N, CA, C and O of each residue as an XYZ file, in Angstrom:
792
protein
N      11.080      0.630      8.601
C      11.090     -0.466      9.517
C      10.628     -1.923      9.222
O       9.601     -1.869      8.545
N      10.896     -2.838      9.406
C      10.690     -4.287      9.302
C      10.816     -5.121     10.893
O      11.911     -5.122     11.455
N       9.698     -5.764     11.497
C       9.342     -6.195     12.332
C       8.888     -7.257     11.531
O       7.981     -7.097     10.714
N       9.637     -8.670     11.767
C       9.423    -10.065     11.335
C       9.406    -10.876     12.593
O      10.263    -11.178     13.423
N       7.691    -11.209     12.393
C       7.087    -12.039     13.448
C       7.404    -13.911     12.887
O       6.933    -14.350     11.837
N       8.108    -14.598     13.671
C       7.975    -16.090     13.158
C       6.279    -16.696     13.806
O       5.234    -16.173     14.191
N       6.826    -18.079     13.623
C       5.570    -18.977     13.763
C       5.941    -19.906     15.042
O       7.062    -19.964     15.548
N       4.969    -20.512     15.406
C       4.512    -21.606     16.604
C       6.374    -22.202     16.734
O       7.131    -21.628     15.950
N       6.748    -22.826     17.278
C       7.937    -23.728     18.077
C       8.968    -22.888     16.754
O      10.104    -23.358     16.688
N       8.697    -21.859     15.855
C      10.230    -21.224     15.150
C      10.822    -20.135     16.071
O      10.581    -19.821     17.237
N      11.663    -19.678     15.160
C      12.285    -18.843     16.266
C      13.373    -17.571     14.653
O      13.264    -17.536     13.427
N      14.078    -16.964     15.452
C      15.113    -15.979     14.290
C      15.652    -16.669     13.040
O      15.854    -16.393     11.857
N      15.818    -17.935     14.066
C      16.958    -18.905     13.522
C      16.251    -19.232     12.223
O      17.135    -19.760     11.548
N      15.003    -19.203     11.417
C      14.335    -19.893     10.900
C      15.134    -19.273      9.077
O      15.606    -18.162      8.837
N      15.018    -20.374      8.198
C      14.459    -19.926      6.880
C      14.884    -18.688      6.139
O      15.896    -18.329      5.537
N      13.431    -18.059      6.493
C      12.749    -16.887      5.735
C      13.653    -15.803      6.392
O      14.418    -15.049      5.790
N      13.424    -15.858      7.768
C      14.101    -14.824      8.701
C      15.226    -14.730      8.525
O      15.554    -13.675      9.069
N      16.171    -15.240      8.036
C      17.190    -15.409      8.448
C      17.632    -14.653      6.597
O      18.387    -13.737      6.272
N      16.884    -15.427      5.907
C      17.227    -14.894      4.440
C      17.071    -13.155      3.989
O      17.699    -12.438      3.210
N      15.867    -12.920      4.940
C      15.892    -11.310      4.736
C      16.509    -10.481      5.741
O      16.288     -9.272      5.673
N      17.458    -11.052      6.930
C      18.344    -10.397      7.633
C      19.207    -10.147      6.859
O      19.565     -8.976      6.731
N      19.862    -11.280      6.033
C      20.777    -11.684      5.027
C      20.872    -10.058      3.777
O      21.880     -9.493      3.354
N      19.590     -9.783      3.552
C      19.323     -9.352      2.398
C      19.214     -8.059      3.057
O      19.789     -7.182      2.413
N      18.475     -7.514      4.502
C      19.020     -6.140      4.458
C      20.030     -5.448      5.375
O      20.094     -4.434      6.070
N      20.978     -6.760      4.951
C      22.715     -6.761      5.418
C      23.164     -6.165      4.700
O      23.825     -5.174      5.010
N      22.966     -6.559      3.435
C      23.688     -6.793      2.161
C      23.350     -5.638      1.756
O      24.288     -4.996      1.284
N      22.113     -5.005      1.765
C      21.685     -3.525      1.362
C      22.441     -2.451      2.175
O      22.776     -1.373      1.684
N      22.672     -2.796      3.375
C      23.343     -1.732      4.501
C      22.117     -1.459      5.487
O      22.392     -1.050      6.615
N      20.771     -1.662      5.132
C      20.031     -1.621      5.917
C      19.709     -2.541      7.402
O      18.546     -2.865      7.646
N      20.600     -2.840      8.149
C      20.467     -4.046      9.198
C      19.713     -3.489     10.044
O      18.836     -4.210     10.522
N      19.798     -1.894     10.563
C      19.347     -1.969     11.073
C      18.016     -1.457     11.353
O      17.385     -0.929     12.269
N      17.897     -1.784     10.359
C      16.266     -1.237     10.116
C      15.449     -2.306     10.257
O      14.232     -2.143     10.166
N      16.131     -3.873     10.561
C      15.502     -4.922     10.661
C      15.259     -5.487     12.039
O      16.245     -5.520     12.777
N      13.947     -6.003     12.578
C      14.581     -6.470     13.590
C      13.284     -8.015     13.482
O      12.278     -8.088     12.776
N      13.846     -9.058     14.474
C      13.229     -9.950     14.497
C      13.682    -11.107     15.726
O      14.434    -12.081     15.740
N      12.706    -10.370     16.833
C      12.674    -11.486     18.070
C      12.264    -12.700     18.160
O      11.654    -13.378     17.332
N      12.649    -12.969     19.279
C      12.462    -14.399     19.601
C      11.333    -14.145     20.792
O      11.322    -13.651     21.919
N      10.288    -14.841     19.786
C       8.853    -14.893     20.698
C       8.500    -15.801     22.052
O       9.099    -16.877     22.024
N       7.954    -15.678     22.821
C       7.659    -16.781     23.171
C       6.132    -17.393     23.132
O       5.190    -17.038     22.423
N       6.189    -18.336     24.038
C       5.132    -19.040     23.532
C       3.491    -18.564     23.794
O       2.542    -18.893     23.082
N       3.432    -17.621     25.125
C       2.159    -17.060     25.341
C       2.209    -15.853     23.995
O       3.179    -15.226     23.570
N       0.791    -15.829     23.556
C       0.328    -15.024     22.784
C       0.464    -13.449     22.988
O       1.001    -12.670     22.200
N      -0.139    -13.138     24.222
C      -0.005    -11.312     24.963
C       1.616    -11.630     25.333
O       1.527    -10.710     26.146
N       2.420    -11.893     25.420
C       3.735    -12.041     26.301
C       4.459    -11.393     24.644
O       5.362    -10.588     24.416
N       3.584    -12.172     23.773
C       4.461    -12.262     21.802
C       4.123    -10.902     21.701
O       4.943    -10.153     21.171
N       2.937    -10.399     22.165
C       2.619     -9.066     21.343
C       3.206     -7.468     21.995
O       3.359     -6.378     21.445
N       3.489     -8.052     23.750
C       4.120     -6.961     24.278
C       5.665     -6.853     23.939
O       6.295     -5.809     24.109
N       6.271     -8.132     23.399
C       7.646     -7.872     22.358
C       7.625     -6.983     21.115
O       8.513     -6.243     20.692
N       6.335     -7.243     20.601
C       6.418     -6.764     19.283
C       6.074     -5.509     19.267
O       6.453     -4.761     18.366
N       5.343     -5.130     20.218
C       4.666     -3.485     20.345
C       6.112     -2.939     21.006
O       6.465     -1.801     20.695
N       6.895     -3.674     21.849
C       8.526     -2.779     22.416
C       9.200     -2.958     20.726
O      10.143     -2.210     20.466
N       8.956     -3.451     20.160
C      10.152     -3.617     19.533
C       9.755     -2.072     18.328
O      10.506     -1.506     17.535
N       8.134     -1.775     18.701
C       7.792     -0.659     17.123
C       7.604      0.855     17.961
O       7.885      1.902     17.378
N       7.218      0.852     19.051
C       7.042      1.611     19.884
C       7.733      2.796     19.563
O       7.117      3.861     19.609
N       8.876      2.772     19.257
C       9.314      4.153     19.185
C       9.020      5.016     17.382
O       8.813      6.169     17.002
N       9.173      3.550     16.664
C       8.778      4.180     15.544
C       7.808      4.952     14.672
O       6.891      5.427     15.342
N       7.735      5.232     13.311
C       6.309      6.034     12.471
C       5.554      4.580     11.909
O       6.198      3.824     11.182
N       4.198      4.271     12.293
C       3.602      3.076     11.860
C       3.614      3.463      9.917
O       3.735      2.504      9.155
N       3.499      4.698      9.417
C       3.871      5.106      8.426
C       5.099      4.123      7.488
O       4.924      3.443      6.476
N       6.267      4.358      8.231
C       7.461      3.596      7.542
C       7.629      2.109      8.226
O       8.639      1.409      8.159
N       6.204      1.743      9.007
C       6.477      0.155      9.259
C       5.831     -0.667      8.609
O       4.671     -0.458      8.253
N       6.710     -2.101      8.265
C       5.979     -2.543      7.778
C       6.187     -4.305      8.684
O       7.304     -4.619      9.093
N       5.256     -5.039      8.829
C       5.076     -6.770      9.504
C       5.229     -7.585      8.619
O       4.546     -7.769      7.611
N       6.343     -8.217      9.054
C       6.206     -9.554      8.357
C       6.123    -10.645      8.877
O       7.163    -11.253      9.129
N       4.940    -11.171      9.167
C       4.574    -12.743      9.969
C       4.261    -14.081      8.971
O       3.589    -14.219      7.949
N       5.038    -14.934      9.735
C       4.993    -15.983      9.143
C       4.355    -17.546     10.197
O       4.846    -18.131     11.162
N       3.433    -17.695      9.625
C       2.121    -18.818     10.233
C       1.726    -18.198     11.182
O       1.108    -17.210     10.786
N       1.764    -18.272     12.357
C       1.643    -17.618     13.883
C       1.685    -16.657     14.067
O       0.910    -15.946     14.707
N       3.097    -16.298     13.267
C       3.016    -14.555     13.408
C       2.240    -13.893     12.012
O       2.486    -12.712     11.767
N       1.615    -14.398     11.398
C       0.807    -13.771     10.457
C      -0.391    -13.493     11.057
O      -0.854    -12.379     10.811
N      -1.096    -14.314     11.878
C      -1.958    -13.605     12.863
C      -1.399    -12.901     13.573
O      -1.436    -11.771     13.086
N      -0.687    -12.919     14.823
C       0.154    -11.569     15.164
C       0.125    -10.291     14.449
O      -0.461     -9.314     14.917
N       0.716    -10.273     13.374
C       0.648     -8.984     12.270
C       0.172     -8.515     11.624
O       0.534     -7.535     10.973
N      -1.474     -9.466     11.590
C      -2.482     -9.178     11.506
C      -3.065     -8.078     12.106
O      -3.089     -6.942     11.632
N      -3.792     -8.638     13.738
C      -4.077     -8.039     14.507
C      -3.069     -6.506     14.471
O      -3.534     -5.470     13.996
N      -1.529     -6.593     15.103
C      -1.113     -5.101     14.923
C      -1.502     -4.532     13.952
O      -2.197     -3.543     14.183
N      -1.223     -4.907     12.390
C      -1.347     -3.700     11.615
C      -2.852     -3.279     11.607
O      -3.057     -2.201     11.049
N      -4.039     -3.978     12.162
C      -5.513     -3.152     12.185
C      -5.107     -2.342     13.499
O      -5.646     -1.236     13.526
N      -4.384     -2.587     14.470
C      -4.408     -1.531     15.425
C      -3.501     -0.229     14.863
O      -3.865      0.935     15.029
N      -2.145     -0.649     14.106
C      -1.244      0.456     14.197
C      -1.442      1.175     12.601
O      -0.768      2.082     12.113
N      -2.870      0.262     11.852
C      -2.335      0.806     10.411
C      -1.619      0.860      9.574
O      -1.659      1.555      8.559
N      -0.502     -0.250     10.085
C       0.864     -0.475      8.865
C       0.199     -1.070      8.039
O      -1.008     -1.230      7.857
N       1.586     -1.556      7.290
C       1.612     -2.430      6.365
C       2.029     -4.059      7.041
O       2.589     -4.345      8.100
N       1.598     -4.765      6.149
C       1.926     -6.566      6.766
C       1.870     -7.776      5.534
O       0.885     -8.277      4.992
N       3.085     -7.988      5.358
C       3.255     -9.299      4.623
C       3.092    -10.928      5.383
O       4.043    -11.443      5.972
N       2.006    -11.471      5.276
C       1.547    -13.023      5.262
C       2.083    -13.767      5.354
O       1.415    -14.285      6.249
N       3.026    -14.579      5.171
C       3.760    -15.693      4.829
C       3.115    -17.148      5.411
O       3.529    -17.692      6.434
N       2.003    -17.682      4.547
C       1.568    -18.780      5.063
C       0.726    -18.555      6.402
O       0.623    -19.475      7.213
N       0.142    -17.346      6.612
C      -0.682    -17.021      7.890
C      -1.435    -17.997      8.444
O      -2.003    -18.780      7.683
N      -1.630    -18.182     10.353
C      -2.288    -19.038     10.728
C      -3.568    -18.308     10.547
O      -3.251    -17.159     10.240
N      -4.929    -18.424     10.591
C      -6.032    -17.511     10.261
C      -7.087    -17.963     11.676
O      -7.854    -17.187     12.247
N      -6.873    -19.368     12.008
C      -7.652    -19.799     13.131
C      -6.404    -20.522     13.997
O      -6.018    -21.559     13.459
N      -5.914    -20.274     14.865
C      -5.016    -20.740     15.821
C      -5.483    -21.201     16.746
O      -5.397    -22.409     16.964
N      -6.173    -20.278     17.631
C      -7.410    -20.982     18.863
C      -8.352    -22.529     18.380
O      -8.791    -23.315     19.221
N      -8.474    -22.663     17.245
C      -8.445    -23.725     16.619
C      -7.551    -24.689     16.716
O      -7.696    -25.580     17.553
N      -6.454    -24.651     15.843
C      -4.940    -25.270     15.324
C      -4.463    -25.460     16.403
O      -4.113    -26.630     16.561
N      -4.225    -24.555     17.558
C      -2.957    -24.722     18.286
C      -3.624    -26.019     19.596
O      -2.876    -26.526     20.432
N      -4.823    -26.274     19.513
C      -5.576    -26.458     20.485
C      -4.578    -28.143     20.967
O      -4.360    -28.748     22.016
N      -4.273    -28.307     19.701
C      -4.034    -29.959     20.013
C      -2.407    -29.747     20.578
O      -1.825    -30.655     21.172
N      -1.925    -28.736     20.367
C      -0.473    -28.907     21.092
C      -0.514    -28.032     21.907
O       0.122    -27.027     21.591
N      -1.211    -28.000     23.210
C      -1.531    -27.974     24.803
C      -0.306    -28.790     25.196
O       0.129    -29.705     24.496
N       0.020    -28.555     25.906
C       1.605    -29.323     26.944
C       3.034    -28.971     26.580
O       3.086    -27.868     26.035
N       3.870    -29.396     26.674
C       5.177    -29.209     26.640
C       5.975    -29.694     25.076
O       6.323    -30.867     24.938
N       6.148    -28.931     24.242
C       6.694    -28.740     22.785
C       8.279    -28.416     22.935
O       8.967    -28.037     23.883
N       8.554    -28.737     21.572
C      10.186    -28.461     21.453
C      10.115    -26.825     20.221
O       9.263    -26.164     19.627
N      11.151    -26.843     20.357
C      11.510    -25.743     19.495
C      12.072    -26.175     18.203
O      12.915    -27.065     18.308
N      11.745    -25.655     16.696
C      12.397    -26.188     15.716
C      14.028    -26.116     15.629
O      14.931    -26.931     15.442
N      13.985    -25.509     15.731
C      15.556    -25.141     15.551
C      16.843    -25.290     17.147
O      17.980    -24.833     17.259
N      16.185    -25.933     17.919
C      16.777    -26.217     19.207
C      15.660    -27.739     19.947
O      14.674    -28.305     19.475
N      16.237    -27.894     20.926
C      16.001    -28.937     21.432
C      15.518    -28.322     22.501
O      15.095    -29.039     23.409
N      15.483    -27.345     22.601
C      15.111    -26.391     23.993
C      13.457    -27.009     24.153
O      12.862    -27.395     23.147
N      12.735    -27.056     25.677
C      11.232    -27.399     25.841
C      10.643    -25.774     25.925
O      11.338    -24.773     26.095
N       9.083    -25.834     25.744
C       8.427    -24.923     26.217
C       7.010    -25.664     26.406
O       6.453    -26.572     25.790
N       6.632    -24.800     27.642
C       5.026    -24.988     27.296
C       3.864    -23.997     26.641
O       3.552    -22.824     26.435
N       3.503    -25.268     26.490
C       1.594    -24.055     25.392
C       0.859    -24.398     26.421
O       0.595    -25.589     26.584
N       0.376    -23.399     27.334
C      -0.845    -23.214     28.408
C      -2.053    -23.264     27.981
O      -2.399    -22.602     27.002
N      -2.862    -24.034     28.626
C      -4.248    -24.339     27.784
C      -5.023    -22.413     28.001
O      -5.959    -22.042     27.292
N      -4.362    -21.474     29.100
C      -4.780    -20.191     29.034
C      -4.578    -19.445     27.426
O      -5.443    -18.675     27.010
N      -3.323    -19.780     26.593
C      -3.136    -19.325     25.761
C      -3.555    -18.763     24.692
O      -3.324    -17.723     24.075
N      -4.449    -19.970     24.563
C      -5.776    -20.137     23.469
C      -6.491    -19.082     23.619
O      -6.735    -18.390     22.630
N      -7.085    -18.658     25.156
C      -8.226    -17.967     25.686
C      -7.162    -16.401     25.207
O      -7.784    -15.507     24.633
N      -5.754    -16.192     25.454
C      -4.972    -15.414     24.940
C      -5.142    -14.838     23.309
O      -5.088    -13.653     22.977
N      -5.439    -16.444     22.069
C      -4.988    -16.206     21.194
C      -6.871    -15.235     20.581
O      -6.996    -14.240     19.866
N      -8.023    -16.134     21.288
C      -9.178    -15.517     20.581
C      -9.115    -14.103     20.960
O     -10.102    -13.506     20.530
N      -8.249    -13.305     21.657
C      -8.867    -11.764     22.111
C      -7.914    -11.016     20.588
O      -8.139     -9.850     20.265
N      -6.994    -11.799     19.884
C      -6.354    -11.180     19.085
C      -6.981    -11.429     17.491
O      -6.540    -11.022     16.416
N      -8.149    -12.235     17.785
C      -9.165    -12.917     16.278
C      -9.214    -11.609     15.467
O      -9.011    -10.681     16.250
N      -9.375    -11.226     14.385
C      -9.520    -10.331     13.434
C     -10.511    -11.091     12.625
O     -10.239    -12.111     11.993
N     -11.715    -10.506     12.690
C     -12.588    -11.035     11.626
C     -12.890    -10.795     10.449
O     -13.555    -11.587      9.780
N     -12.442     -9.639      9.991
C     -13.035     -8.682      8.663
C     -11.304     -7.649      9.015
O     -11.043     -6.831      9.897
N     -10.358     -8.269      7.726
C      -9.498     -6.681      7.591
C     -10.103     -5.766      7.218
O     -11.253     -5.937      6.812
N      -9.551     -4.564      7.234
C      -9.776     -3.008      6.562
C      -8.540     -2.944      5.971
O      -7.511     -3.618      6.014
N      -9.153     -1.321      5.049
C      -7.857     -1.321      4.393
C      -6.953     -2.122      3.489
O      -5.799     -1.720      3.338
N      -7.481     -3.539      2.687
C      -7.095     -4.353      2.464
C      -5.528     -3.837      1.454
O      -4.542     -4.573      1.468
N      -5.533     -2.998      0.943
C      -4.311     -2.257      0.356
C      -2.528     -2.402      0.879
O      -1.444     -2.200      0.333
N      -3.177     -3.043      2.759
C      -1.880     -2.881      3.287
C      -1.508     -4.046      3.128
O      -0.289     -4.019      2.962
N      -1.861     -4.985      3.090
C      -1.716     -6.285      3.115
C      -1.092     -7.110      1.804
O      -1.682     -6.796      0.770
N      -0.237     -7.904      1.652
C       0.132     -9.009      0.988
C       0.187    -10.287      1.235
O       1.250    -10.517      1.810
N      -0.463    -11.285      1.078
C      -0.386    -12.442      1.387
C       0.656    -13.343      0.591
O       0.718    -13.094     -0.613
N       1.362    -14.203      1.002
C       1.888    -14.939      0.086
C       1.207    -16.702      0.516
O       1.445    -16.982      1.691
N       0.651    -17.519     -0.054
C       0.028    -18.521      0.296
C       0.331    -19.597     -0.927
O       0.328    -19.397     -2.142
N       0.644    -21.035     -0.039
C       1.696    -21.841     -0.996
C       0.286    -23.241     -1.074
O       0.095    -23.980     -0.107
N      -0.411    -23.334     -2.181
C      -1.279    -24.463     -1.691
C      -0.771    -25.822     -1.733
O      -1.412    -26.780     -2.167
N       0.672    -25.876     -1.158
C       1.236    -27.302     -1.168
C       1.145    -27.146      0.718
O       1.293    -28.080      1.506
N       0.876    -25.765      1.056
C       1.000    -26.060      2.599
C       0.665    -26.912      3.197
O      -0.563    -26.996      3.213
N       1.306    -27.867      3.904
C       0.597    -29.403      4.935
C       0.573    -28.927      6.193
O       0.462    -29.918      6.914
N       0.617    -27.930      6.870
C      -0.114    -27.815      8.028
C      -1.431    -26.678      8.011
O      -2.241    -26.689      8.938
N      -1.546    -25.777      6.953
C      -2.489    -24.476      7.307
C      -3.494    -24.652      5.872
O      -2.920    -25.311      5.005
N      -4.541    -24.293      5.582
C      -5.220    -24.506      4.589
C      -4.956    -23.299      3.814
O      -4.961    -22.243      4.446
N      -4.696    -23.256      2.395
C      -4.233    -22.067      1.553
C      -5.770    -21.357      1.213
O      -5.983    -20.160      1.407
N      -6.392    -21.937      0.884
C      -8.078    -21.264      0.787
C      -8.463    -20.723      1.773
O      -9.025    -19.632      1.667
N      -8.253    -21.394      3.171
C      -8.898    -20.422      4.205
C      -7.885    -18.655      4.549
O      -8.369    -17.634      5.038
N      -6.423    -18.877      4.076
C      -5.472    -17.629      4.057
C      -6.334    -17.074      2.982
O      -7.312    -16.386      3.273
N      -6.121    -17.253      2.164
C      -7.397    -16.538      0.590
C      -7.802    -15.588      1.070
O      -7.509    -14.426      1.351
N      -9.085    -16.802      1.157
C     -10.518    -15.853      2.039
C     -10.554    -15.073      2.977
O     -11.571    -14.391      3.104
N      -9.478    -14.932      3.908
C      -9.230    -13.896      5.261
C      -9.065    -12.636      4.569
O      -9.447    -11.643      5.188
N      -8.560    -12.464      3.379
C      -7.438    -11.094      3.172
C      -8.287    -10.960      1.763
O      -7.374    -10.779      0.957
N      -9.324    -10.948      1.128
C      -9.903    -10.457      0.192
C      -9.495     -9.218     -0.102
O      -9.122     -8.370      0.708
N      -9.568     -9.114     -1.298
C      -9.256     -7.994     -1.895
C      -7.639     -7.365     -1.693
O      -7.137     -6.405     -2.277
N      -7.112     -8.143     -0.798
C      -5.518     -7.692     -0.202
C      -4.159     -8.110     -1.347
O      -4.507     -9.062     -2.046
N      -3.083     -7.740     -1.597
C      -2.381     -8.642     -2.935
C      -2.400     -9.479     -2.208
O      -2.494     -9.532     -0.982
N      -2.246    -10.662     -3.488
C      -2.008    -12.338     -3.143
C      -1.741    -12.498     -4.237
O      -2.090    -12.130     -5.358
N      -0.554    -13.562     -3.424
C       0.419    -14.108     -4.492
C       0.286    -15.989     -3.836
O       0.692    -16.573     -2.831
N      -0.351    -16.308     -4.827
C      -0.259    -17.776     -4.917
C       0.658    -18.827     -5.223
O       1.407    -18.651     -6.184
N       0.736    -19.998     -4.506
C       2.520    -20.531     -4.929
C       1.518    -21.605     -5.487
O       0.332    -21.347     -5.282
N       1.778    -22.664     -6.099
C       1.466    -23.180     -6.569
C       2.024    -24.686     -6.211
O       2.712    -25.276     -7.044
N       1.700    -25.304     -4.917
C       2.553    -26.757     -4.970
C       3.910    -25.827     -3.274
O       3.599    -24.801     -2.671
N       4.783    -26.377     -3.101
C       5.748    -25.406     -2.511
C       5.262    -26.438     -0.639
O       4.812    -27.567     -0.438
N       5.611    -25.449      0.187
C       5.124    -26.341      1.613
C       5.124    -25.047      2.403
O       5.390    -23.896      2.056
N       4.667    -25.675      3.815
C       4.410    -24.752      4.630
C       5.893    -23.337      4.883
O       5.727    -22.119      4.819
N       7.018    -23.971      5.119
C       8.173    -23.183      5.134
C       8.617    -22.230      3.744
O       9.603    -21.496      3.672
N       7.486    -22.498      2.574
C       7.732    -21.517      1.572
C       9.165    -21.651      1.214
O       9.746    -20.637      0.830
N      10.034    -23.165      1.318
C      11.131    -23.738      0.958
C      11.959    -22.367     -0.250
O      12.960    -21.767      0.143
N      11.287    -22.045     -1.791
C      11.850    -20.994     -2.256
C      11.480    -19.777     -2.469
O      11.197    -19.232     -3.535
N      11.501    -19.125     -0.780
C      11.080    -18.134     -0.744
C      11.866    -17.151     -0.906
O      11.302    -16.088     -0.648
N      13.228    -17.015     -1.313
C      14.589    -16.607     -1.884
C      13.720    -15.650     -3.419
O      13.851    -14.472     -3.752
N      12.747    -16.918     -4.135
C      11.947    -16.325     -4.958
C      11.471    -15.176     -4.912
O      11.654    -14.269     -5.724
N      10.609    -15.162     -3.611
C      10.010    -13.930     -3.472
C      10.329    -13.235     -2.338
O       9.529    -12.902     -1.463
N      11.597    -13.002     -2.363
C      11.986    -11.779     -0.934
C      12.153    -10.895     -1.737
O      11.993     -9.895     -1.038
N      12.463    -10.400     -3.191
C      12.538     -8.609     -3.596
C      11.452     -8.395     -3.423
O      11.320     -7.581     -2.508
N      10.009     -8.900     -4.088
C       8.845     -8.754     -4.161
C       8.846     -8.048     -2.875
O       9.212     -6.876     -2.784
N       8.247     -9.076     -1.412
C       8.394     -8.658      0.140
C       8.744     -7.518      0.484
O       8.085     -6.679      1.099
N      10.337     -7.428     -0.103
C      11.020     -6.125      0.042
C      10.861     -5.078     -0.095
O      11.129     -4.178      0.702
N      10.179     -4.964     -1.616
C       9.331     -3.950     -2.301
C       8.084     -3.369     -1.663
O       7.838     -2.175     -1.493
N       7.299     -4.472     -1.322
C       5.974     -4.046     -0.761
C       6.590     -3.335      0.601
O       5.856     -2.494      1.121
N       7.785     -3.576      1.188
C       8.235     -2.793      2.302
C       8.266     -1.525      2.386
O       8.077     -0.739      3.314
N       8.623     -1.376      0.918
C       9.050      0.062      0.110
C      11.003      0.532      0.670
O      11.604      1.567      0.956
N      11.352     -1.007      0.564
C      12.679     -1.283      1.012
C      13.364     -1.793     -0.905
O      13.259     -2.867     -1.496
N      14.037     -0.437     -1.362
C      14.581     -1.246     -2.993
C      15.607     -2.308     -3.154
O      16.793     -2.125     -2.883
N      15.137     -3.376     -3.584
C      16.342     -4.863     -3.314
C      17.614     -4.515     -4.257
O      18.618     -5.211     -4.102
N      17.634     -3.539     -5.173
C      18.727     -3.335     -6.488
C      18.507     -4.465     -7.386
O      19.308     -4.614     -8.309
N      17.272     -5.504     -7.212
C      17.676     -6.484     -8.116
C      15.818     -6.126     -8.967
O      14.920     -5.464     -8.446
N      15.780     -6.736    -10.166
C      14.585     -6.401    -10.861
C      13.036     -7.054    -10.108
O      12.948     -8.229     -9.750
N      12.023     -6.154     -9.982
C      11.033     -7.105     -9.432
C       9.743     -6.141     -9.782
O       9.589     -4.925     -9.891
N       8.817     -7.408     -9.912
C       7.637     -7.105    -10.358
C       6.795     -6.503     -9.464
O       5.791     -5.977     -9.945
N       7.060     -6.418     -7.541
C       6.458     -5.725     -7.142
C       5.483     -4.903     -7.017
O       5.470     -4.699     -8.231
N       4.497     -4.123     -6.574
C       3.699     -3.144     -6.688
C       3.356     -2.933     -5.144
O       3.291     -3.864     -4.342
N       3.124     -1.455     -4.798
C       2.511     -1.343     -3.364
C       1.252     -0.718     -3.454
O       0.584     -0.525     -2.438
């Protein structure tokens, strides 16, 4: 099973989430893909993620986390011992999201939501200072990320499989080029040629 965790202010309507959903549909494996809408509260987001995966076997689970979802995926992977793909992951969101305390709107709708100060403390409880078993992780980081520091990402996942994209952006606009490698890491053959290894 694949559980996709989207980023801050994002949703299941994000480009990467929809692209992977479409690929899984094409492969006849749509039932093995989930991408829930995550609330602003990190504690509540983790609770929803746990609900999605509680019935499954960690050995067959891969988390895919984008931006803030990458931070959540890292914490969950360390708790569960499962694989995780990190797409321009947030490494220090308690620091980076401080400026977003207050009311914001979602990217894919005008729906407002409040990011409360207490959520910073919730984020701090999910901090993983050092990953274990780096072979469980696949990092995709773009040097052109205009939101987060790609070098911080690379440094946070030492010895993990890493794909550093020269240029690009925070949303990884050319993600379609990497989707097959991501699915291969998840243990799903895409039917396309891929250089991915697990």
